[in-house]
C-alpha positions, 0 to 999 in steps of 0.5 A: 546524490541524496535528495532530502526533499524526496526523502521528506515527501516519502516520510510525510506520506508514510507517517502522516498519510499512509500509517493512519489510513492503514490503521483504519484499513486493518481494523476494517479488514479484521471486522469484515473477516469476522462479519463474513465468518471467514474464521469458520472456513478454517485453515487458510480461509481467513488468510486467503479472504483477507489477502483477496480483499486487500489486494484485489477488492479495494485496498491496494488500488486505493493505497497505490493511487494515493501514493502516486497522487500524494507524491505528485501533489507534494511536488506541485503537480496539477490535478490534470498532471496527477490524473495523467500520472495515475493513468501512466503508472497505476497498472504497472504499480498494481502488478508489482504490488501483487508480486511483492505484497501477496506473499508478504500478506499470506505469511503475515495474515497466517502467522502474525497475531492480528494485533501485530499485522499492521506493524509487519506491514508498516515495516515492510512498507519502507521497502515497498515505498523505496521500490516505488520511489525508484521504479516510478519516480515522478517526471521531475525525479526521472533519471 
């Protein structure tokens, strides 16, 4: 059965929360790449640097925690319930994130011009968010 409220929450998260923050993230990631002079590393240097920074240092932890917290908050979860949810699902989400996004980002960072990298991510995020919604439904949505 189609759940219009669930779709609305996903659209609000993707359009009003994730996309603007991701824009800031990609600007920061590019400036960080320039500041550490990863371009001088040649070959796959900038690609590997960006992927490591994004997947293991800060972005993926933040964005996945934000997804689960926002979905819970939009369903009326208390802070304690959101915290419990994060404890229950964040590690499994991270493992799935790495399996999905590391190959995507290695290709994206290597072959996509910088000005279009966020576009690749935003389009691919539709698939990722659908996976998250299916694989990690909130308790009220669990089947």
